[in-house]
N, CA, C and O of each residue as an XYZ file, in Angstrom:
688
protein
N     -43.943     36.293     -9.710
C     -43.248     35.859    -10.909
C     -42.953     34.369    -10.791
O     -42.312     33.933     -9.835
N     -43.408     33.610    -11.737
C     -43.186     32.164    -11.774
C     -42.017     31.885    -12.713
O     -41.976     32.397    -13.831
N     -41.053     31.058    -12.246
C     -39.896     30.760    -13.089
C     -39.807     29.260    -13.330
O     -40.324     28.451    -12.559
N     -39.140     28.917    -14.419
C     -39.016     27.506    -14.797
C     -38.052     26.788    -13.856
O     -37.328     27.417    -13.085
N     -38.060     25.459    -13.938
C     -37.165     24.660    -13.102
C     -35.700     24.959    -13.403
O     -34.878     25.041    -12.490
N     -35.374     25.121    -14.685
C     -33.974     25.398    -15.031
C     -33.558     26.770    -14.504
O     -32.441     26.934    -14.014
N     -34.464     27.768    -14.605
C     -34.151     29.093    -14.047
C     -34.034     29.021    -12.532
O     -33.203     29.706    -11.936
N     -34.857     28.203    -11.917
C     -34.801     28.044    -10.467
C     -33.464     27.451    -10.030
O     -32.868     27.906     -9.054
N     -32.997     26.435    -10.755
C     -31.692     25.839    -10.440
C     -30.568     26.846    -10.665
O     -29.615     26.907     -9.889
N     -30.689     27.649    -11.754
C     -29.686     28.664    -12.051
C     -29.664     29.717    -10.940
O     -28.595     30.119    -10.479
N     -30.836     30.155    -10.519
C     -30.935     31.137     -9.437
C     -30.348     30.583     -8.143
O     -29.642     31.287     -7.421
N     -30.639     29.340     -7.862
C     -30.075     28.694     -6.676
C     -28.558     28.682     -6.746
O     -27.890     28.961     -5.750
N     -28.008     28.363     -7.908
C     -26.553     28.349     -8.073
C     -25.973     29.747     -7.919
O     -24.899     29.909     -7.340
N     -26.671     30.759     -8.428
C     -26.196     32.141     -8.261
C     -26.162     32.533     -6.785
O     -25.231     33.204     -6.339
N     -27.156     32.124     -6.046
C     -27.194     32.441     -4.615
C     -26.090     31.691     -3.884
O     -25.493     32.226     -2.951
N     -25.816     30.469     -4.292
C     -24.677     29.727     -3.713
C     -23.382     30.477     -4.001
O     -22.514     30.584     -3.135
N     -23.253     31.003     -5.236
C     -22.071     31.805     -5.573
C     -21.950     33.005     -4.639
O     -20.864     33.308     -4.145
N     -23.064     33.682     -4.400
C     -23.054     34.852     -3.511
C     -22.585     34.470     -2.111
O     -21.818     35.198     -1.482
N     -23.047     33.340     -1.639
C     -22.635     32.877     -0.313
C     -21.172     32.469     -0.313
O     -20.447     32.730      0.647
N     -20.744     31.833     -1.381
C     -19.354     31.399     -1.488
C     -18.410     32.589     -1.453
O     -17.371     32.551     -0.793
N     -18.783     33.657     -2.177
C     -17.926     34.832     -2.248
C     -18.226     35.842     -1.145
O     -17.669     36.940     -1.129
N     -19.104     35.463     -0.229
C     -19.405     36.297      0.938
C     -19.902     37.685      0.543
O     -19.519     38.682      1.155
N     -20.748     37.748     -0.474
C     -21.274     39.032     -0.926
C     -22.339     39.524      0.043
O     -23.080     38.738      0.634
N     -22.396     40.846      0.191
C     -23.454     41.454      1.007
C     -24.756     41.380      0.221
O     -24.754     41.056     -0.966
N     -25.866     41.680      0.887
C     -27.170     41.552      0.243
C     -27.259     42.389     -1.034
O     -27.673     41.882     -2.076
N     -26.878     43.655     -0.962
C     -26.953     44.549     -2.117
C     -26.070     44.020     -3.252
O     -26.486     44.004     -4.410
N     -24.852     43.588     -2.917
C     -23.938     43.050     -3.921
C     -24.504     41.775     -4.543
O     -24.374     41.539     -5.744
N     -25.132     40.962     -3.700
C     -25.726     39.715     -4.191
C     -26.844     39.995     -5.183
O     -26.921     39.363     -6.236
N     -27.709     40.945     -4.842
C     -28.829     41.267     -5.731
C     -28.324     41.835     -7.059
O     -28.883     41.532     -8.113
N     -27.273     42.655     -7.014
C     -26.693     43.191     -8.246
C     -26.071     42.079     -9.089
O     -26.261     42.027    -10.304
N     -25.328     41.196     -8.433
C     -24.683     40.070     -9.119
C     -25.734     39.192     -9.790
O     -25.586     38.802    -10.948
N     -26.788     38.888     -9.054
C     -27.849     38.027     -9.588
C     -28.541     38.706    -10.767
O     -28.836     38.058    -11.771
N     -28.799     40.008    -10.648
C     -29.448     40.733    -11.744
C     -28.590     40.685    -13.013
O     -29.110     40.490    -14.112
N     -27.277     40.864    -12.855
C     -26.391     40.828    -14.020
C     -26.358     39.445    -14.652
O     -26.430     39.321    -15.875
N     -26.251     38.403    -13.834
C     -26.117     37.036    -14.349
C     -27.461     36.434    -14.764
O     -27.545     35.705    -15.752
N     -28.516     36.750    -13.992
C     -29.826     36.154    -14.228
C     -30.576     36.885    -15.348
O     -31.420     36.306    -16.033
N     -30.245     38.175    -15.514
C     -30.881     38.942    -16.577
C     -32.029     39.799    -16.116
O     -32.369     40.780    -16.778
N     -32.632     39.461    -15.010
C     -33.717     40.273    -14.443
C     -33.475     40.425    -12.943
O     -32.913     39.539    -12.298
N     -33.904     41.552    -12.406
C     -33.712     41.731    -10.960
C     -34.656     40.825    -10.168
O     -35.739     40.468    -10.633
N     -34.228     40.472     -8.991
C     -35.107     39.721     -8.096
C     -35.256     40.537     -6.813
O     -34.390     41.343     -6.472
N     -36.343     40.321     -6.124
C     -36.594     41.074     -4.887
C     -35.815     40.470     -3.731
O     -35.336     39.339     -3.812
N     -35.694     41.235     -2.655
C     -35.056     40.718     -1.440
C     -35.815     39.499     -0.947
O     -35.223     38.524     -0.482
N     -37.135     39.569     -1.054
C     -37.981     38.465     -0.586
C     -37.675     37.181     -1.359
O     -37.565     36.107     -0.768
N     -37.539     37.297     -2.673
C     -37.210     36.135     -3.504
C     -35.832     35.600     -3.140
O     -35.624     34.391     -3.035
N     -34.888     36.531     -2.949
C     -33.521     36.135     -2.583
C     -33.541     35.311     -1.301
O     -32.965     34.225     -1.249
N     -34.203     35.824     -0.267
C     -34.219     35.114      1.017
C     -35.047     33.837      0.958
O     -34.738     32.855      1.634
N     -36.107     33.855      0.142
C     -36.905     32.644     -0.019
C     -36.041     31.537     -0.611
O     -36.012     30.419     -0.098
N     -35.333     31.861     -1.704
C     -34.473     30.862     -2.334
C     -33.337     30.457     -1.417
O     -32.965     29.285     -1.353
N     -32.793     31.424     -0.715
C     -31.677     31.091      0.174
C     -32.151     30.167      1.288
O     -31.541     29.129      1.544
N     -33.224     30.544      1.941
C     -33.700     29.779      3.096
C     -34.231     28.405      2.690
O     -33.914     27.401      3.329
N     -35.027     28.360      1.645
C     -35.682     27.103      1.273
C     -34.851     26.191      0.401
O     -35.014     24.973      0.460
N     -33.972     26.739     -0.401
C     -33.216     25.898     -1.323
C     -31.750     25.784     -0.943
O     -31.239     24.692     -0.692
N     -31.096     26.912     -0.905
C     -29.651     26.908     -0.744
C     -29.234     26.420      0.628
O     -28.414     25.508      0.739
N     -29.779     27.008      1.662
C     -29.362     26.656      3.018
C     -29.602     25.175      3.299
O     -28.705     24.487      3.786
N     -30.792     24.680      3.000
C     -31.106     23.273      3.241
C     -30.311     22.361      2.322
O     -29.759     21.354      2.766
N     -30.250     22.709      1.045
C     -29.541     21.882      0.064
C     -28.047     21.848      0.363
O     -27.418     20.791      0.310
N     -27.484     23.013      0.676
C     -26.054     23.074      0.943
C     -25.708     22.319      2.228
O     -24.710     21.601      2.280
N     -26.533     22.483      3.258
C     -26.295     21.762      4.510
C     -26.364     20.265      4.303
O     -25.537     19.520      4.827
N     -27.349     19.824      3.540
C     -27.493     18.398      3.249
C     -26.323     17.908      2.413
O     -25.798     16.820      2.650
N     -25.912     18.714      1.431
C     -24.799     18.336      0.571
C     -23.504     18.224      1.384
O     -22.726     17.287      1.206
N     -23.290     19.192      2.274
C     -22.081     19.163      3.100
C     -22.103     17.962      4.026
O     -21.100     17.262      4.166
N     -23.249     17.719      4.662
C     -23.358     16.580      5.577
C     -23.116     15.269      4.834
O     -22.394     14.401      5.324
N     -23.715     15.123      3.656
C     -23.533     13.911      2.855
C     -22.073     13.770      2.435
O     -21.510     12.677      2.491
N     -21.460     14.879      2.012
C     -20.063     14.844      1.596
C     -19.175     14.408      2.747
O     -18.294     13.565      2.573
N     -19.404     14.979      3.923
C     -18.574     14.631      5.081
C     -18.745     13.158      5.429
O     -17.765     12.454      5.674
N     -19.988     12.695      5.452
C     -20.228     11.290      5.784
C     -19.554     10.369      4.772
O     -18.875      9.413      5.148
N     -19.743     10.660      3.490
C     -19.133      9.817      2.457
C     -17.620      9.913      2.488
O     -16.921      8.907      2.367
N     -17.117     11.131      2.653
C     -15.672     11.311      2.651
C     -15.031     10.581      3.832
O     -13.990      9.940      3.687
N     -15.661     10.685      4.990
C     -15.062     10.022      6.139
C     -15.116      8.512      5.974
O     -14.155      7.815      6.296
N     -16.239      8.003      5.471
C     -16.336      6.559      5.278
C     -15.427      6.093      4.151
O     -14.539      5.264      4.348
N     -15.667      6.639      2.974
C     -14.922      6.214      1.796
C     -13.465      6.637      1.910
O     -12.557      5.859      1.618
N     -13.251      7.876      2.338
C     -11.885      8.377      2.456
C     -11.060      7.554      3.416
O      -9.900      7.248      3.140
N     -11.647      7.194      4.540
C     -10.916      6.385      5.506
C     -10.603      5.017      4.932
O      -9.488      4.517      5.081
N     -11.578      4.412      4.277
C     -11.359      3.078      3.711
C     -10.313      3.106      2.602
O      -9.464      2.219      2.519
N     -10.377      4.124      1.755
C      -9.386      4.236      0.685
C      -8.000      4.434      1.290
O      -7.036      3.787      0.880
N      -7.908      5.330      2.267
C      -6.628      5.588      2.931
C      -6.113      4.317      3.606
O      -4.939      3.971      3.477
N      -6.994      3.630      4.323
C      -6.641      2.399      5.025
C      -6.140      1.350      4.041
O      -5.127      0.697      4.288
N      -6.848      1.189      2.923
C      -6.449      0.219      1.902
C      -5.087      0.585      1.311
O      -4.247     -0.292      1.110
N      -4.860      1.873      1.030
C      -3.572      2.301      0.482
C      -2.441      2.025      1.472
O      -1.355      1.597      1.082
N      -2.704      2.269      2.735
C      -1.685      2.025      3.751
C      -1.348      0.538      3.833
O      -0.175      0.166      3.888
N      -2.360     -0.297      3.842
C      -2.124     -1.746      3.899
C      -1.365     -2.198      2.653
O      -0.413     -2.972      2.751
N      -1.786     -1.716      1.479
C      -1.091     -2.078      0.238
C       0.370     -1.641      0.281
O       1.258     -2.388     -0.129
N       0.614     -0.445      0.771
C       1.979      0.069      0.861
C       2.827     -0.762      1.820
O       3.980     -1.084      1.535
N       2.233     -1.100      2.960
C       2.951     -1.921      3.938
C       3.246     -3.318      3.379
O       4.340     -3.852      3.565
N       2.271     -3.894      2.702
C       2.480     -5.216      2.104
C       3.550     -5.155      1.029
O       4.385     -6.056      0.940
N       3.540     -4.107      0.207
C       4.557     -3.955     -0.838
C       5.939     -3.819     -0.204
O       6.902     -4.427     -0.672
N       6.034     -3.036      0.841
C       7.312     -2.865      1.526
C       7.799     -4.202      2.083
O       8.971     -4.552      1.942
N       6.896     -4.937      2.710
C       7.240     -6.243      3.268
C       7.709     -7.190      2.164
O       8.728     -7.865      2.308
N       6.962     -7.236      1.066
C       7.318     -8.126     -0.057
C       8.640     -7.729     -0.696
O       9.461     -8.592     -1.006
N       8.856     -6.425     -0.897
C      10.123     -5.963     -1.476
C      11.304     -6.350     -0.587
O      12.336     -6.812     -1.072
N      11.137     -6.156      0.706
C      12.203     -6.517      1.644
C      12.461     -8.020      1.611
O      13.607     -8.467      1.649
N      11.377     -8.792      1.540
C      11.530    -10.256      1.479
C      12.285    -10.672      0.234
O      13.146    -11.550      0.295
N      11.976    -10.055     -0.890
C      12.663    -10.388     -2.148
C      14.142    -10.015     -2.050
O      15.007    -10.799     -2.439
N      14.431     -8.823     -1.533
C      15.829     -8.402     -1.385
C      16.593     -9.340     -0.453
O      17.744     -9.694     -0.711
N      15.930     -9.733      0.631
C      16.555    -10.648      1.579
C      16.840    -11.998      0.918
O      17.924    -12.557      1.084
N      15.883    -12.510      0.182
C      16.056    -13.782     -0.507
C      17.204    -13.715     -1.521
O      18.009    -14.642     -1.612
N      17.277    -12.630     -2.271
C      18.367    -12.457     -3.244
C      19.713    -12.452     -2.534
O      20.670    -13.083     -2.983
N      19.770    -11.732     -1.418
C      21.039    -11.632     -0.687
C      21.426    -12.966     -0.068
O      22.606    -13.318     -0.057
N      20.463    -13.712      0.443
C      20.757    -15.008      1.072
C      21.184    -16.040      0.031
O      22.002    -16.908      0.334
N      20.650    -15.965     -1.191
C      20.973    -16.937     -2.226
C      22.350    -16.719     -2.856
O      22.833    -17.561     -3.613
N      22.963    -15.605     -2.544
C      24.318    -15.366     -3.065
C      25.281    -16.357     -2.415
O      25.034    -16.832     -1.307
N      26.376    -16.666     -3.104
C      27.392    -17.520     -2.467
C      27.866    -16.858     -1.167
O      27.874    -15.634     -1.036
N      28.257    -17.703     -0.220
C      28.611    -17.219      1.118
C      29.658    -16.108      1.090
O      29.582    -15.175      1.889
N      30.613    -16.192      0.204
C      31.691    -15.210      0.133
C      31.188    -13.835     -0.338
O      31.757    -12.804      0.022
N      30.115    -13.831     -1.148
C      29.603    -12.582     -1.715
C      28.512    -11.944     -0.858
O      28.111    -10.810     -1.120
N      28.035    -12.643      0.145
C      26.961    -12.123      1.004
C      27.430    -10.920      1.811
O      28.577    -10.837      2.249
N      26.510    -10.009      1.984
C      26.763     -8.865      2.851
C      25.937     -9.102      4.126
O      24.737     -8.828      4.157
N      26.589     -9.609      5.161
C      25.890     -9.988      6.395
C      25.204     -8.786      7.064
O      24.120     -8.927      7.631
N      25.826     -7.621      6.998
C      25.193     -6.420      7.566
C      23.894     -6.092      6.833
O      22.888     -5.750      7.456
N      23.926     -6.200      5.506
C      22.725     -5.948      4.719
C      21.637     -6.965      5.063
O      20.462     -6.614      5.166
N      22.033     -8.220      5.239
C      21.065     -9.271      5.595
C      20.426     -8.956      6.940
O      19.209     -9.059      7.091
N      21.242     -8.571      7.918
C      20.706     -8.215      9.242
C      19.753     -7.020      9.158
O      18.697     -7.015      9.791
N      20.132     -6.012      8.374
C      19.270     -4.837      8.209
C      17.959     -5.211      7.527
O      16.894     -4.746      7.933
N      18.029     -6.044      6.499
C      16.819     -6.476      5.798
C      15.907     -7.290      6.713
O      14.686     -7.141      6.672
N      16.505     -8.153      7.538
C      15.698     -8.939      8.480
C      15.015     -8.020      9.490
O      13.842     -8.209      9.815
N      15.749     -7.030      9.983
C      15.172     -6.076     10.937
C      14.050     -5.276     10.277
O      13.001     -5.051     10.881
N      14.276     -4.854      9.048
C      13.248     -4.100      8.315
C      12.027     -4.967      8.055
O      10.893     -4.498      8.146
N      12.263     -6.244      7.728
C      11.155     -7.165      7.481
C      10.330     -7.374      8.758
O       9.099     -7.365      8.724
N      11.035     -7.564      9.893
C      10.324     -7.715     11.174
C       9.488     -6.473     11.485
O       8.335     -6.579     11.902
N      10.083     -5.299     11.278
C       9.386     -4.042     11.548
C       8.171     -3.883     10.649
O       7.104     -3.486     11.115
N       8.320     -4.189      9.362
C       7.187     -4.117      8.427
C       6.079     -5.083      8.831
O       4.899     -4.735      8.798
N       6.468     -6.297      9.211
C       5.475     -7.295      9.631
C       4.751     -6.829     10.891
O       3.536     -6.985     11.013
N       5.504     -6.261     11.818
C       4.911     -5.771     13.067
C       3.911     -4.650     12.791
O       2.792     -4.670     13.304
N       4.316     -3.674     11.982
C       3.436     -2.550     11.659
C       2.202     -3.033     10.908
O       1.086     -2.600     11.197
N       2.397     -3.917      9.954
C       1.274     -4.451      9.182
C       0.289     -5.181     10.089
O      -0.924     -5.019      9.954
N       0.808     -5.976     11.004
C      -0.051     -6.695     11.949
C      -0.808     -5.718     12.842
O      -2.017     -5.850     13.033
N      -0.095     -4.746     13.381
C      -0.755     -3.758     14.238
C      -1.811     -2.984     13.466
O      -2.909     -2.737     13.965
N      -1.467     -2.608     12.258
C      -2.376     -1.813     11.436
C      -3.649     -2.581     11.120
O      -4.746     -2.029     11.209
N      -3.514     -3.851     10.751
C      -4.699     -4.631     10.396
C      -5.486     -5.074     11.615
O      -6.694     -5.289     11.515
N      -4.836     -5.217     12.766
C      -5.559     -5.624     13.969
C      -6.229     -4.453     14.674
O      -7.196     -4.652     15.410
N      -5.737     -3.246     14.465
C      -6.322     -2.095     15.141
C      -7.753     -1.845     14.727
O      -8.566     -1.445     15.560
N      -8.086     -2.066     13.482
C      -9.441     -1.797     13.026
C     -10.466     -2.644     13.766
O     -11.445     -2.084     14.261
N     -10.301     -3.963     13.871
C     -11.283     -4.724     14.652
C     -11.325     -4.288     16.114
O     -12.391     -4.273     16.730
N     -10.177     -3.936     16.663
C     -10.145     -3.490     18.056
C     -10.918     -2.189     18.209
O     -11.717     -2.036     19.132
N     -10.673     -1.254     17.296
C     -11.378      0.022     17.343
C     -12.882     -0.204     17.183
O     -13.680      0.416     17.885
N     -13.267     -1.083     16.268
C     -14.685     -1.372     16.070
C     -15.301     -1.979     17.329
O     -16.441     -1.669     17.674
N     -14.556     -2.835     18.011
C     -15.053     -3.447     19.237
C     -15.228     -2.385     20.323
O     -16.224     -2.393     21.046
N     -14.269     -1.482     20.437
C     -14.371     -0.398     21.416
C     -15.589      0.468     21.110
O     -16.349      0.824     22.011
N     -15.770      0.804     19.831
C     -16.925      1.616     19.442
C     -18.224      0.884     19.771
O     -19.179      1.490     20.258
N     -18.253     -0.411     19.505
C     -19.440     -1.217     19.808
C     -19.751     -1.168     21.301
O     -20.908     -1.012     21.690
N     -18.716     -1.302     22.142
C     -18.918     -1.241     23.590
C     -19.395      0.138     24.018
O     -20.259      0.265     24.886
N     -18.828      1.170     23.404
C     -19.263      2.528     23.734
C     -20.723      2.736     23.345
O     -21.485      3.354     24.089
N     -21.112      2.222     22.183
C     -22.501      2.332     21.751
C     -23.440      1.596     22.702
O     -24.529      2.084     23.004
N     -23.019      0.419     23.174
C     -23.819     -0.335     24.137
C     -24.004      0.462     25.425
O     -25.107      0.533     25.968
N     -22.908      1.065     25.912
C     -22.998      1.861     27.136
C     -23.893      3.071     26.935
O     -24.663      3.435     27.824
N     -23.793      3.693     25.769
C     -24.638      4.843     25.472
C     -26.111      4.435     25.446
O     -26.975      5.168     25.928
N     -26.387      3.263     24.882
C     -27.764      2.762     24.837
C     -28.278      2.509     26.254
O     -29.418      2.849     26.572
N     -27.434      1.907     27.111
C     -27.820      1.674     28.501
C     -28.063      2.990     29.219
O     -29.013      3.117     29.991
N     -27.194      3.980     28.963
C     -27.377      5.301     29.569
C     -28.691      5.932     29.137
O     -29.393      6.532     29.951
N     -29.025      5.800     27.860
C     -30.295      6.329     27.362
C     -31.474      5.643     28.039
O     -32.458      6.292     28.392
N     -31.371      4.319     28.219
C     -32.438      3.580     28.895
C     -32.581      4.042     30.346
O     -33.693      4.220     30.842
N     -31.450      4.234     31.015
C     -31.489      4.714     32.400
C     -32.080      6.113     32.485
O     -32.876      6.395     33.381
N     -31.700      6.989     31.566
C     -32.273      8.340     31.549
C     -33.778      8.279     31.362
O     -34.530      9.009     32.007
N     -34.205      7.398     30.470
C     -35.635      7.237     30.221
C     -36.355      6.745     31.479
O     -37.439      7.225     31.809
N     -35.746      5.789     32.173
C     -36.342      5.279     33.416
C     -36.395      6.366     34.477
O     -37.383      6.474     35.203
N     -35.350      7.167     34.575
C     -35.326      8.264     35.557
C     -36.425      9.267     35.243
O     -37.132      9.710     36.148
N     -36.580      9.633     33.972
C     -37.646     10.571     33.595
C     -39.012      9.999     33.943
O     -39.891     10.713     34.425
N     -39.182      8.694     33.692
C     -40.461      8.047     33.999
C     -40.734      8.085     35.506
O     -41.850      8.381     35.932
N     -39.711      7.784     36.308
C     -39.861      7.835     37.763
C     -40.150      9.254     38.239
O     -40.992      9.455     39.115
N     -39.465     10.227     37.673
C     -39.719     11.623     38.039
C     -41.133     12.025     37.689
O     -41.792     12.728     38.455
N     -41.611     11.579     36.519
C     -42.981     11.890     36.105
C     -43.986     11.254     37.063
O     -44.968     11.889     37.447
N     -43.741      9.996     37.449
C     -44.629      9.311     38.389
C     -44.604     10.002     39.742
O     -45.642     10.154     40.386
N     -43.412     10.424     40.176
C     -43.291     11.125     41.450
C     -44.073     12.429     41.404
O     -44.771     12.775     42.357
N     -43.956     13.139     40.311
C     -44.656     14.407     40.155
C     -46.166     14.169     40.147
O     -46.916     14.922     40.768
N     -46.619     13.111     39.437
C     -48.047     12.775     39.394
C     -48.560     12.406     40.778
O     -49.661     12.806     41.159
N     -47.767     11.643     41.538
C     -48.208     11.239     42.876
C     -48.230     12.453     43.827
O     -49.102     12.543     44.691
N     -47.294     13.365     43.671
C     -47.302     14.591     44.481
C     -48.537     15.432     44.181
O     -49.124     16.025     45.086
N     -48.932     15.485     42.906
C     -50.111     16.245     42.544
C     -51.360     15.602     43.120
O     -52.258     16.314     43.568
N     -51.444     14.282     43.121
C     -52.627     13.596     43.640
C     -52.745     13.778     45.162
O     -53.854     13.836     45.694
N     -51.611     13.867     45.856
C     -51.632     14.094     47.313
C     -52.111     15.494     47.630
O     -52.832     15.696     48.607
N     -51.716     16.477     46.806
C     -52.119     17.856     47.028
C     -53.601     18.051     46.824
O     -54.179     18.952     47.431
N     -54.248     17.246     45.994
C     -55.675     17.400     45.731
C     -56.438     16.890     46.907
O     -57.668     16.921     46.905
């Protein structure tokens, strides 16, 4: 039975539904028959599952994870920096307002607390923005070491192969 591209996509989606709802084979075939309008064989079900759904879903999940980790981390990182900067700026404005008051109206305890909060915000912001380059540098060094390890493994395999070849030539 030959089916159109749109029916093929619909069938693929039905099989994804079956997998999502953890339906057994018999339940899946019944579900597909009801939704698709015609029964499909076990062979067709497994063909579509193996060739379309399993590969497509795995690729989709892998792509989603990669994008989410990259984009999600960057979005989260940007929001954190923005929040820290806003906190720092708000504290600075409050401190400036309090300092500009006449000396008699100033609340020295509030000024001290605002200065401490400003220092803490500045410290966290600095640490937060500096950690990323540090982490990237560490990752870069780890990648370099991994590359060197791969090269050494390759050299060891080559030496083992040569040793094995020389042992064979001696035996002849």
